[in-house]
ZALO-162146 format. One record per atom (N, C-alpha, C): x, y, z. Coordinates in steps of 0.2 Angstrom, whole numbers, padded with zeros to 4 digits, always signed. Layout:
N
XYZ
...
***
This chain:
409
+0004-0007-0001
+0001+0001+0000
+0005+0007+0003
+0000+0012-0005
+0005+0017-0006
+0002+0023-0003
+0002+0030-0003
-0002+0034-0001
-0004+0038-0010
+0002+0033-0016
-0004+0035-0022
-0010+0033-0024
-0013+0028-0021
-0018+0024-0022
-0023+0027-0019
-0026+0029-0012
-0028+0034-0009
-0028+0040-0008
-0021+0043-0012
-0023+0050-0016
-0026+0052-0022
-0026+0046-0025
-0029+0047-0032
-0036+0045-0031
-0039+0039-0025
-0046+0038-0023
-0050+0043-0021
-0046+0049-0019
-0047+0055-0014
-0048+0060-0019
-0044+0060-0024
-0046+0061-0031
-0053+0064-0034
-0053+0056-0037
-0057+0053-0040
-0065+0056-0034
-0065+0054-0030
-0071+0051-0025
-0074+0063-0026
-0068+0067-0025
-0070+0074-0025
-0072+0076-0032
-0069+0072-0040
-0072+0074-0043
-0080+0072-0046
-0078+0065-0042
-0086+0061-0044
-0091+0065-0041
-0092+0070-0033
-0095+0076-0028
-0096+0081-0035
-0091+0083-0036
-0091+0088-0040
-0096+0088-0047
-0097+0082-0050
-0100+0081-0055
-0106+0079-0054
-0109+0077-0046
-0117+0076-0043
-0118+0083-0040
-0113+0086-0037
-0114+0093-0038
-0119+0100-0043
-0115+0095-0048
-0116+0100-0053
-0124+0099-0057
-0124+0092-0057
-0132+0089-0058
-0139+0092-0055
-0137+0092-0048
-0140+0092-0043
-0144+0100-0043
-0137+0106-0047
-0138+0113-0044
-0142+0115-0053
-0141+0112-0057
-0145+0110-0062
-0149+0107-0064
-0153+0104-0057
-0159+0100-0060
-0165+0103-0063
-0164+0111-0062
-0170+0115-0062
-0170+0118-0068
-0164+0116-0073
-0160+0121-0078
-0164+0115-0084
-0169+0119-0088
-0173+0119-0093
-0168+0114-0099
-0172+0110-0100
-0166+0107-0108
-0159+0104-0105
-0156+0104-0097
-0151+0103-0095
-0152+0096-0095
-0143+0091-0096
-0142+0084-0098
-0140+0081-0093
-0141+0078-0088
-0135+0075-0082
-0128+0073-0082
-0123+0072-0080
-0117+0070-0084
-0115+0064-0078
-0110+0059-0079
-0109+0054-0075
-0101+0055-0076
-0099+0054-0068
-0091+0052-0070
-0088+0046-0072
-0087+0045-0076
-0082+0038-0077
-0076+0037-0076
-0075+0032-0072
-0067+0030-0067
-0062+0024-0075
-0055+0024-0073
-0051+0020-0074
-0045+0017-0070
-0044+0013-0069
-0038+0009-0065
-0033+0011-0069
-0026+0013-0065
-0021+0016-0065
-0016+0011-0065
-0011+0008-0068
-0006+0004-0067
+0002+0007-0070
+0007+0004-0066
+0013+0008-0069
+0016+0000-0073
+0019+0006-0078
+0023+0003-0083
+0027-0003-0080
+0025-0010-0085
+0031-0016-0080
+0038-0016-0087
+0042-0017-0084
+0049-0015-0088
+0050-0025-0093
+0048-0030-0089
+0046-0035-0092
+0039-0036-0097
+0036-0032-0097
+0028-0033-0101
+0025-0037-0098
+0026-0041-0091
+0020-0046-0089
+0018-0041-0080
+0012-0040-0081
+0008-0038-0076
+0004-0044-0073
+0006-0048-0072
+0001-0055-0068
+0003-0053-0061
+0008-0051-0057
+0009-0049-0050
+0010-0041-0049
+0008-0038-0054
+0008-0029-0053
+0002-0027-0049
+0003-0024-0047
-0001-0021-0039
-0003-0013-0043
-0008-0010-0044
-0011-0002-0046
-0008+0000-0043
-0009+0007-0045
-0007+0011-0042
-0012+0018-0042
-0019+0017-0042
-0025+0021-0039
-0030+0020-0048
-0034+0027-0047
-0039+0027-0053
-0038+0033-0055
-0040+0035-0058
-0041+0042-0062
-0047+0043-0065
-0051+0048-0067
-0056+0053-0070
-0055+0050-0079
-0059+0046-0083
-0059+0044-0087
-0061+0048-0091
-0067+0049-0091
-0070+0055-0094
-0079+0055-0091
-0080+0063-0091
-0087+0065-0088
-0092+0064-0094
-0096+0063-0095
-0102+0059-0099
-0108+0060-0098
-0111+0068-0101
-0117+0067-0103
-0122+0064-0105
-0130+0064-0100
-0130+0056-0102
-0138+0060-0106
-0138+0061-0111
-0145+0064-0118
-0153+0058-0118
-0154+0057-0111
-0159+0055-0108
-0166+0059-0111
-0171+0057-0110
-0176+0063-0112
-0179+0067-0106
-0180+0073-0106
-0181+0076-0099
-0190+0076-0099
-0194+0076-0094
-0201+0077-0094
-0204+0086-0098
-0208+0083-0100
-0211+0090-0105
-0218+0093-0100
-0215+0098-0099
-0221+0103-0093
-0222+0108-0099
-0229+0110-0099
-0233+0113-0101
-0232+0118-0098
-0234+0126-0102
-0231+0133-0101
-0238+0137-0104
-0237+0143-0102
-0241+0150-0105
-0237+0152-0109
-0233+0152-0111
-0230+0153-0118
-0230+0151-0122
-0233+0152-0127
-0233+0150-0135
-0229+0149-0137
-0223+0152-0137
-0215+0153-0138
-0211+0146-0138
-0213+0143-0128
-0208+0138-0128
-0212+0134-0133
-0205+0129-0134
-0206+0123-0136
-0200+0118-0135
-0203+0111-0134
-0199+0106-0132
-0199+0102-0135
-0193+0095-0137
-0192+0093-0142
-0191+0085-0137
-0198+0082-0140
-0197+0075-0137
-0195+0070-0142
-0191+0068-0139
-0184+0062-0144
-0179+0066-0145
-0175+0064-0151
-0169+0066-0152
-0169+0073-0155
-0163+0074-0157
-0162+0080-0160
-0159+0087-0155
-0156+0093-0156
-0156+0099-0155
-0157+0104-0159
-0161+0111-0154
-0159+0118-0159
-0156+0122-0162
-0155+0121-0166
-0148+0125-0170
-0151+0133-0170
-0143+0136-0164
-0146+0143-0164
-0140+0145-0166
-0140+0152-0170
-0136+0156-0173
-0134+0163-0169
-0128+0164-0168
-0125+0168-0164
-0121+0173-0170
-0124+0177-0172
-0119+0180-0178
-0118+0176-0183
-0119+0171-0185
-0118+0167-0188
-0114+0162-0186
-0113+0162-0179
-0110+0156-0174
-0113+0152-0173
-0113+0145-0174
-0118+0141-0173
-0117+0136-0170
-0122+0136-0163
-0123+0132-0159
-0127+0126-0155
-0130+0123-0150
-0134+0118-0152
-0137+0118-0146
-0143+0118-0144
-0147+0117-0135
-0152+0114-0136
-0154+0110-0132
-0163+0109-0129
-0168+0113-0125
-0163+0118-0123
-0167+0123-0121
-0172+0126-0125
-0178+0124-0123
-0183+0127-0128
-0187+0134-0128
-0184+0138-0122
-0189+0144-0117
-0186+0148-0124
-0192+0153-0130
-0189+0155-0133
-0194+0163-0133
-0193+0167-0133
-0196+0175-0134
-0193+0179-0143
-0198+0184-0143
-0198+0185-0150
-0194+0195-0145
-0191+0196-0152
-0187+0202-0150
-0189+0207-0154
-0184+0214-0152
-0190+0220-0156
-0189+0219-0164
-0184+0215-0166
-0182+0212-0174
-0188+0206-0178
-0192+0205-0173
-0194+0197-0175
-0193+0193-0175
-0183+0190-0171
-0181+0185-0174
-0184+0181-0166
-0185+0173-0165
-0184+0170-0161
-0179+0168-0157
-0177+0171-0150
-0171+0172-0148
-0173+0165-0140
-0168+0163-0139
-0167+0164-0131
-0165+0167-0127
-0164+0165-0122
-0162+0171-0116
-0155+0174-0116
-0149+0170-0120
-0144+0175-0122
-0145+0177-0131
-0152+0179-0133
-0151+0183-0139
-0148+0178-0144
-0148+0172-0144
-0147+0168-0150
-0154+0167-0155
-0151+0166-0159
-0156+0169-0166
-0160+0160-0166
-0164+0156-0166
-0168+0149-0167
-0167+0150-0178
-0167+0144-0180
-0166+0145-0186
-0168+0138-0190
-0171+0138-0195
-0177+0136-0198
-0176+0136-0206
-0181+0135-0207
-0182+0136-0213
-0188+0144-0214
-0185+0148-0219
-0191+0154-0220
-0195+0152-0225
-0202+0157-0223
-0207+0158-0228
-0208+0164-0230
-0212+0164-0238
-0210+0170-0242
-0217+0173-0240
-0219+0178-0242
-0227+0181-0242
-0231+0178-0241
-0229+0172-0247
-0238+0169-0248
-0238+0161-0243
-0232+0161-0239
-0231+0155-0234
-0228+0149-0237
-0226+0150-0242
-0220+0145-0246
-0215+0146-0244
-0211+0141-0241
-0204+0138-0237
-0198+0138-0241
-0193+0142-0241
-0188+0139-0242
-0184+0136-0239
-0183+0128-0242
-0182+0120-0238
-0173+0120-0240
-0168+0125-0244
-0162+0125-0244
-0158+0127-0237
-0154+0130-0237
-0152+0131-0231
-0155+0135-0224
-0155+0132-0218
-0156+0135-0214
-0155+0143-0214
-0160+0145-0210
-0159+0154-0210
-0163+0155-0203
-0161+0162-0200
-0160+0162-0194
-0170+0164-0194
-0174+0162-0189
-0181+0164-0190
-0183+0170-0189
-0188+0173-0194
-0188+0178-0192
-0198+0180-0194
-0201+0182-0188
-0211+0182-0189
-0212+0188-0193
-0213+0187-0197
-0216+0195-0199
-0223+0196-0196
-0223+0203-0197
-0230+0203-0191
-0233+0209-0195
-0232+0210-0203
-0235+0213-0206
-0241+0210-0209
-0250+0216-0209
-0256+0211-0211
-0256+0210-0215
-0261+0203-0216
-0261+0196-0221
-0262+0201-0227
-0261+0202-0233
-0265+0205-0239
-0271+0201-0239
-0274+0205-0243
-0284+0203-0243
-0285+0199-0249
-0286+0195-0251
-0289+0191-0258
-0297+0193-0260
-0297+0195-0267
-0304+0196-0267
-0308+0189-0271
-0313+0190-0269
-0317+0183-0270
-0318+0180-0276
-0317+0174-0280
-0317+0173-0285
-0324+0167-0286
-0324+0165-0281
-0332+0160-0284
-0336+0160-0276
-0342+0158-0277
-0347+0159-0272
-0350+0153-0272
-0351+0149-0270
-0353+0141-0269
-0359+0141-0264
-0366+0137-0266
-0370+0138-0263
-0374+0131-0264
-0376+0130-0258
-0380+0124-0259
-0386+0124-0255
-0393+0123-0260
-0399+0126-0256
-0404+0120-0258
-0411+0123-0254
-0416+0119-0256
-0422+0123-0261
-0423+0122-0265
-0429+0126-0267
-0434+0123-0264
-0441+0126-0263
-0447+0124-0260
-0452+0122-0268
-0451+0115-0268
-0456+0114-0274
-0463+0113-0276
-0466+0115-0268
-0472+0119-0269
-0474+0127-0268
-0466+0131-0271
-0467+0138-0273
-0472+0140-0277
-0475+0147-0277
-0478+0147-0281
-0476+0151-0288
-0478+0150-0294
-0475+0151-0301
-0475+0159-0303
-0469+0161-0301
-0471+0167-0307
-0468+0169-0311
-0470+0175-0314
-0468+0180-0321
-0461+0182-0319
-0456+0179-0324
-0450+0183-0324
-0447+0189-0325
-0453+0192-0329
-0454+0198-0333
-0454+0203-0326
-0458+0198-0320
-0460+0205-0317
-0455+0205-0311
-0449+0200-0313
-0444+0204-0306
-0442+0208-0303
-0443+0210-0299
-0441+0219-0292
-0438+0216-0286
-0430+0217-0285
-0428+0213-0279
-0431+0219-0275
-0434+0225-0275
-0438+0230-0269
-0445+0227-0269
-0448+0221-0272
-0453+0218-0271
-0455+0212-0269
-0454+0209-0264
-0455+0204-0260
-0458+0200-0265
-0463+0200-0267
-0469+0198-0270
-0467+0194-0277
-0461+0197-0280
-0458+0194-0287
-0455+0190-0289
-0453+0187-0282
-0449+0180-0280
-0450+0178-0276
-0447+0170-0273
-0448+0165-0269
-0447+0166-0264
-0438+0165-0265
-0434+0167-0259
-0428+0169-0260
-0424+0172-0254
-0419+0173-0258
-0412+0173-0251
-0407+0176-0251
-0400+0175-0249
-0394+0180-0249
-0391+0181-0245
-0385+0187-0248
-0379+0183-0243
-0372+0184-0247
-0365+0184-0243
-0361+0189-0245
-0357+0190-0241
-0351+0195-0241
-0346+0193-0245
-0344+0197-0251
-0337+0195-0256
-0334+0201-0254
-0328+0201-0257
-0322+0207-0256
-0318+0207-0261
-0317+0213-0263
-0313+0215-0265
-0305+0216-0266
-0300+0215-0271
-0294+0216-0271
-0293+0222-0264
-0293+0224-0262
-0293+0227-0256
-0295+0226-0252
-0300+0220-0250
-0303+0216-0245
-0311+0223-0242
-0311+0226-0244
-0317+0228-0241
-0322+0225-0248
-0328+0224-0241
-0333+0221-0242
-0338+0222-0248
-0343+0219-0250
-0348+0222-0254
-0357+0213-0254
-0359+0218-0254
-0366+0212-0251
-0369+0209-0257
-0366+0204-0259
-0371+0199-0265
-0376+0196-0264
-0382+0198-0266
-0390+0195-0262
-0392+0192-0271
-0394+0186-0267
-0395+0182-0273
-0403+0180-0273
-0408+0179-0279
-0415+0180-0277
-0417+0174-0282
-0423+0170-0280
-0425+0162-0282
-0429+0165-0285
-0432+0166-0292
-0438+0167-0295
-0444+0157-0298
-0446+0156-0296
-0448+0152-0299
-0454+0150-0306
-0452+0149-0309
-0454+0152-0319
-0460+0147-0320
-0460+0142-0319
-0462+0135-0319
-0460+0126-0316
-0466+0121-0316
-0461+0115-0311
-0453+0114-0312
-0450+0114-0306
-0445+0112-0307
-0439+0117-0311
-0443+0123-0312
-0435+0129-0318
-0438+0134-0311
-0429+0135-0311
-0429+0143-0307
-0423+0148-0310
-0427+0154-0309
-0422+0158-0313
-0419+0163-0306
-0411+0165-0307
-0408+0167-0301
-0406+0175-0302
-0408+0181-0299
-0406+0185-0300
-0400+0187-0295
-0397+0193-0296
-0393+0196-0291
-0393+0201-0290
-0392+0204-0283
-0389+0211-0283
-0385+0213-0279
-0378+0219-0282
-0375+0217-0279
-0371+0227-0276
-0372+0228-0270
-0372+0232-0266
-0379+0238-0268
-0384+0233-0268
-0389+0235-0268
-0392+0237-0277
-0389+0235-0283
-0386+0238-0290
-0389+0233-0293
-0396+0234-0296
-0397+0228-0298
-0395+0223-0305
-0392+0217-0304
-0389+0214-0310
-0391+0208-0310
-0390+0204-0317
-0394+0196-0317
-0386+0192-0318
-0389+0187-0312
-0383+0182-0312
-0383+0176-0319
-0387+0175-0318
-0390+0169-0322
-0396+0172-0326
-0394+0175-0332
-0400+0178-0337
-0404+0175-0337
-0409+0175-0336
-0417+0173-0340
-0418+0175-0346
-0418+0171-0348
-0422+0163-0346
-0417+0160-0349
-0411+0161-0352
-0407+0157-0354
-0402+0153-0351
-0403+0156-0343
-0400+0153-0338
-0404+0151-0332
-0406+0144-0330
-0408+0144-0326
-0406+0135-0321
-0410+0136-0315
-0410+0129-0313
-0412+0124-0314
-0414+0119-0316
-0420+0115-0318
-0420+0107-0315
-0425+0105-0309
-0423+0099-0308
-0428+0094-0311
-0425+0088-0310
-0432+0082-0310
-0437+0082-0306
-0439+0074-0308
-0445+0075-0303
-0442+0071-0297
-0436+0069-0296
-0433+0067-0290
-0430+0072-0287
-0431+0078-0288
-0430+0084-0285
-0420+0083-0285
-0418+0083-0290
-0410+0083-0293
-0409+0088-0299
-0403+0089-0299
-0402+0094-0306
-0398+0090-0307
-0402+0087-0315
-0395+0085-0319
-0391+0084-0321
-0389+0090-0324
-0382+0095-0327
-0382+0098-0323
-0383+0099-0319
-0380+0104-0313
-0380+0111-0318
-0386+0114-0322
-0388+0119-0324
-0385+0125-0321
-0381+0131-0324
-0377+0129-0329
-0373+0125-0329
-0370+0122-0334
-0365+0117-0333
-0357+0117-0329
-0356+0125-0330
-0354+0129-0325
-0352+0134-0322
-0349+0135-0317
-0351+0142-0313
-0351+0147-0318
-0357+0151-0315
-0358+0157-0320
-0357+0164-0319
-0352+0167-0323
-0347+0172-0323
-0353+0180-0319
-0347+0184-0315
-0353+0190-0311
-0347+0195-0311
-0353+0200-0314
-0346+0205-0315
-0350+0212-0312
-0348+0215-0306
-0350+0221-0305
-0344+0227-0303
-0344+0233-0306
-0340+0237-0305
-0339+0240-0296
-0334+0242-0293
-0335+0242-0286
-0330+0250-0288
-0330+0254-0280
-0329+0261-0283
-0326+0264-0275
-0321+0256-0274
-0317+0259-0266
-0310+0260-0269
-0307+0259-0276
-0300+0260-0276
-0299+0254-0279
-0300+0248-0277
-0298+0242-0277
-0300+0239-0287
-0298+0236-0290
-0299+0233-0295
-0306+0232-0296
-0307+0236-0303
-0314+0237-0304
-0314+0232-0314
-0321+0228-0315
-0325+0226-0308
-0325+0220-0305
-0327+0220-0299
-0325+0213-0297
-0329+0208-0301
-0323+0204-0303
-0327+0197-0304
-0326+0190-0302
-0332+0188-0302
-0332+0181-0300
-0337+0177-0302
-0337+0171-0298
-0343+0164-0301
-0347+0163-0297
-0353+0163-0299
-0360+0159-0294
-0359+0151-0298
-0361+0148-0291
-0361+0139-0292
-0367+0136-0286
-0370+0137-0290
-0377+0133-0287
-0378+0127-0288
-0374+0125-0293
-0375+0117-0296
-0374+0110-0287
-0378+0106-0287
-0380+0104-0283
-0384+0103-0278
-0388+0108-0278
-0395+0111-0275
-0399+0107-0277
-0405+0105-0275
-0411+0100-0274
-0415+0104-0274
-0422+0104-0275
-0430+0105-0274
-0433+0100-0272
-0435+0100-0267
-0441+0095-0262
-0446+0098-0260
-0450+0092-0258
-0455+0097-0255
-0458+0099-0249
-0451+0103-0248
-0450+0107-0238
-0447+0114-0241
-0449+0117-0234
-0447+0125-0236
-0439+0125-0238
-0439+0131-0241
-0433+0134-0241
-0427+0136-0237
-0421+0132-0238
-0416+0132-0235
-0411+0131-0238
-0405+0137-0232
-0398+0136-0235
-0396+0131-0232
-0394+0126-0235
-0388+0121-0233
-0381+0124-0231
-0377+0127-0237
-0371+0132-0234
-0370+0136-0241
-0367+0140-0239
-0366+0146-0244
-0358+0149-0242
-0355+0148-0243
-0346+0148-0243
-0343+0154-0249
-0339+0159-0248
-0333+0160-0254
-0329+0160-0249
-0323+0162-0257
-0317+0163-0256
-0311+0168-0255
-0315+0174-0254
-0313+0181-0254
-0308+0181-0246
-0306+0184-0244
-0306+0189-0237
-0301+0194-0236
-0304+0197-0231
-0301+0204-0231
-0294+0204-0227
-0292+0211-0226
-0283+0210-0223
-0284+0210-0217
-0278+0202-0213
-0281+0203-0204
-0272+0205-0204
-0272+0207-0196
-0267+0207-0191
-0263+0200-0189
-0260+0199-0188
-0256+0195-0185
-0259+0195-0176
-0262+0187-0174
-0266+0188-0168
-0261+0182-0166
-0259+0178-0169
-0256+0171-0162
-0251+0169-0167
-0246+0164-0165
-0245+0160-0171
-0244+0153-0164
-0241+0150-0168
-0240+0140-0165
-0236+0137-0168
-0233+0132-0165
-0226+0128-0169
-0231+0122-0170
-0230+0118-0174
-0234+0112-0176
-0227+0105-0174
-0229+0101-0172
-0225+0095-0172
-0221+0093-0176
-0222+0095-0184
-0216+0093-0189
-0213+0102-0188
-0213+0106-0182
-0207+0114-0184
-0211+0118-0187
-0216+0117-0191
-0221+0124-0197
-0223+0127-0191
-0223+0134-0191
-0225+0138-0187
-0230+0143-0190
-0235+0141-0187
-0244+0146-0192
-0245+0151-0190
-0246+0153-0193
-0248+0164-0189
-0256+0165-0190
-0259+0165-0185
-0268+0165-0187
-0268+0172-0186
-0273+0177-0190
-0276+0183-0191
-0282+0183-0192
-0282+0191-0189
-0290+0193-0185
-0295+0190-0191
-0292+0192-0198
-0298+0190-0202
-0301+0182-0201
-0299+0178-0199
-0300+0172-0199
-0296+0165-0203
-0291+0169-0205
-0285+0164-0211
-0279+0163-0206
-0276+0161-0209
-0269+0156-0206
-0261+0155-0211
-0259+0156-0210
-0254+0157-0217
-0248+0153-0213
-0243+0150-0216
-0236+0147-0212
-0230+0153-0213
-0227+0155-0207
-0224+0159-0207
-0216+0157-0205
-0215+0150-0206
-0208+0147-0204
-0209+0138-0203
-0203+0139-0202
-0203+0130-0199
-0195+0129-0195
-0195+0127-0191
-0191+0125-0186
-0184+0121-0189
-0179+0119-0188
-0177+0113-0190
-0173+0112-0184
-0171+0105-0184
-0167+0102-0181
-0160+0100-0184
-0158+0099-0178
-0150+0093-0180
-0148+0088-0175
-0145+0084-0176
-0146+0077-0171
-0137+0074-0175
-0133+0072-0171
-0127+0069-0173
-0126+0063-0170
-0120+0061-0173
-0120+0053-0174
-0118+0050-0166
-0113+0056-0161
-0110+0055-0156
-0113+0060-0153
-0118+0059-0151
-0120+0069-0147
-0116+0069-0139
-0113+0063-0136
-0108+0062-0130
-0099+0068-0133
-0101+0065-0141
-0095+0070-0142
-0096+0078-0141
-0102+0081-0142
-0101+0086-0140
-0098+0091-0137
-0094+0098-0137
-0093+0099-0133
-0098+0106-0131
-0097+0105-0122
-0101+0109-0120
-0097+0118-0119
-0103+0120-0120
-0099+0129-0120
-0104+0133-0114
-0109+0128-0108
-0112+0133-0105
-0118+0137-0108
-0122+0138-0104
-0127+0141-0106
-0133+0138-0111
-0133+0134-0107
-0138+0127-0113
-0135+0127-0119
-0129+0126-0120
-0126+0128-0127
-0121+0121-0129
-0121+0119-0133
-0115+0116-0137
-0114+0115-0145
-0106+0114-0144
-0105+0117-0151
-0100+0108-0154
-0102+0108-0160
-0100+0102-0164
-0092+0100-0162
-0088+0096-0162
-0083+0092-0162
-0082+0090-0168
-0075+0086-0165
-0073+0082-0171
-0076+0075-0170
-0076+0074-0163
-0079+0066-0159
-0085+0066-0161
-0087+0071-0159
-0096+0071-0162
-0100+0069-0169
-0095+0071-0173
-0098+0069-0182
-0099+0077-0181
-0102+0077-0189
-0104+0085-0192
-0112+0083-0191
-0114+0089-0190
-0125+0089-0187
-0127+0089-0194
-0133+0080-0193
-0137+0080-0198
-0143+0085-0196
-0145+0088-0201
-0149+0094-0200
-0156+0090-0203
-0162+0093-0201
-0168+0091-0204
-0176+0095-0200
-0181+0092-0204
-0186+0094-0198
-0188+0089-0196
-0190+0092-0188
-0192+0085-0185
-0197+0082-0186
-0198+0076-0184
-0201+0068-0183
-0201+0065-0191
-0194+0067-0192
-0189+0062-0198
-0182+0060-0196
-0182+0053-0198
-0176+0050-0197
-0175+0050-0188
-0170+0052-0185
-0168+0049-0179
-0169+0058-0177
-0175+0062-0177
-0176+0067-0176
-0185+0067-0170
-0184+0070-0167
-0189+0069-0161
-0195+0076-0165
-0201+0075-0160
-0208+0080-0162
-0205+0086-0159
-0210+0092-0162
-0208+0098-0155
-0215+0097-0154
-0214+0100-0146
-0223+0102-0140
-0222+0109-0142
-0229+0111-0144
-0228+0121-0143
-0231+0123-0136
-0228+0126-0133
-0231+0130-0126
-0229+0123-0121
-0224+0120-0121
-0220+0119-0117
-0212+0119-0117
-0211+0113-0113
-0202+0115-0111
-0199+0109-0107
-0195+0107-0109
-0191+0100-0107
-0188+0100-0101
-0189+0098-0095
-0187+0099-0089
-0180+0095-0090
-0176+0098-0084
-0168+0093-0084
-0170+0086-0082
-0165+0081-0084
-0167+0075-0084
-0164+0072-0079
-0162+0077-0074
-0158+0076-0066
-0162+0072-0063
-0162+0064-0059
-0164+0062-0055
-0162+0064-0048
-0166+0070-0046
-0164+0071-0038
-0164+0065-0034
-0166+0062-0033
-0165+0056-0028
-0160+0050-0029
-0158+0049-0035
-0152+0044-0039
-0146+0049-0035
-0147+0055-0036
-0141+0060-0036
-0138+0057-0029
-0145+0060-0022
-0143+0059-0016
-0139+0054-0015
-0142+0048-0019
-0139+0042-0018
-0132+0043-0018
-0130+0044-0025
-0124+0045-0028
-0120+0050-0023
-0123+0053-0021
-0118+0058-0016
-0117+0053-0009
-0121+0050-0005
-0119+0048+0000
-0114+0039-0001
-0115+0039-0009
-0111+0032-0012
-0103+0037-0010
-0102+0041-0017
-0095+0046-0015
-0092+0049-0010
-0097+0050-0004
-0095+0053+0002
-0092+0048+0006
-0096+0040+0005
-0091+0035+0007
-0084+0031+0004
-0085+0032-0001
-0077+0032-0006
-0072+0037-0004
-0075+0043-0002
-0070+0048+0000
-0067+0045+0008
-0073+0045+0010
-0069+0041+0021
-0064+0037+0017
-0066+0030+0015
-0063+0025+0015
-0057+0026+0011
-0054+0031+0007
-0049+0033+0004
-0045+0037+0009
-0046+0041+0012
-0045+0044+0019
-0042+0039+0024
-0044+0034+0024
-0044+0030+0029
-0038+0025+0026
-0037+0024+0019
-0033+0020+0017
-0022+0024+0021
-0026+0031+0018
-0019+0035+0020
-0018+0035+0027
-0023+0036+0032
-0021+0037+0036
-0017+0030+0041
-0020+0022+0037
-0016+0018+0038
-0010+0016+0034
-0007+0020+0029
+0000+0018+0027
+0002+0022+0032
+0000+0028+0034
+0003+0033+0040
+0005+0030+0046
+0001+0026+0049
+0002+0025+0055
+0008+0017+0051
+0008+0013+0047
+0013+0009+0047
+0019+0010+0046
+0019+0016+0043
+0026+0019+0041
+0029+0022+0047
+0022+0024+0052
+0027+0027+0059
+0027+0021+0064
+0026+0016+0063
+0028+0007+0067
+0036+0008+0064
+0036+0009+0054
+0044+0007+0054
+0048+0012+0057
+0045+0019+0057
+0049+0022+0061
+0051+0022+0068
+0047+0019+0071
+0050+0016+0078
+0051+0010+0080
+0054+0008+0074
+0057+0001+0077
+0066+0001+0078
+0069-0003+0082
+0073-0001+0086
+0080-0006+0082
***
């Protein structure tokens, strides 16, 4: 026995306690991955190459390996918080310098970039004004807060049921201001190229058994959508329109005075409507235009797609978060601040969208907790303490042995 073994044991136990202490201190750090102290025995070189009777000279700290196991996912009230469930790291940019992190506590800076607490910018695929993703090289994600451009109505689709018991009227006598000259009516709001609304009202006039003329007014100005008598809705004895008359949606055009593109051109499509012996009903009535809208909120999908929702009820893709993984994550270089950098032993980053390959899925309004098991760490701390005490005891024993030799007469 020599002092060397005991000293190396004390040093090893001290290093293990440091690792445990670091784990415990970061038990509440979002995205933190606990470490494990790994040791190796030490032998002196033998001149004859034989170690059959060789006694070791102690131990050494061989490695401090981080454990990239999954931490618990906890919900938050911040829609910008994102948790990774599975493999992968966020790809962060600091003036072009790329680092990697599991901490998904994000916020938006004054320039619209998604950043972490150290102002590093989250990267991914940018989206253009139409919501199309640029899936080339990842870029710093910027959330545009500009108003969503309006879209002019191009088509109105209606499904109605005409009451076959309705009175037959004279087509020539139609007057939108006289309810006795039409059987039923309905209205829909349409939009011009600037997002201004225009009310389009349809009037249904029964001119014969199973035969209906359809008229419209746009902003109170009378115009014929389906010019009588050449364009009608015709129904068979089963109440169905056999040829979807007119065969294609009917063009409609009316002037607008809002400064938008004029006239507003759209089509009306009532094909699929029915005529039964029941009250007139509007089963569906829709149009494909919308006014401008302001960004109200956005969230991140499981595949990393960031979708913005606007005050006009529309939604648009604003970008997509990418993740990076490594063949050997344990080879990453710890930088502090919840960040790692790639190294020669980690291998090159494998970048892709979430839920592909070895990359996990994302959960919005959530964060990944530290994977430190406090119970296990406290037990490890007791064990390390006992090891430290035992090694100190070997030094004490060696000292007593030497003292006995010194006292020999």
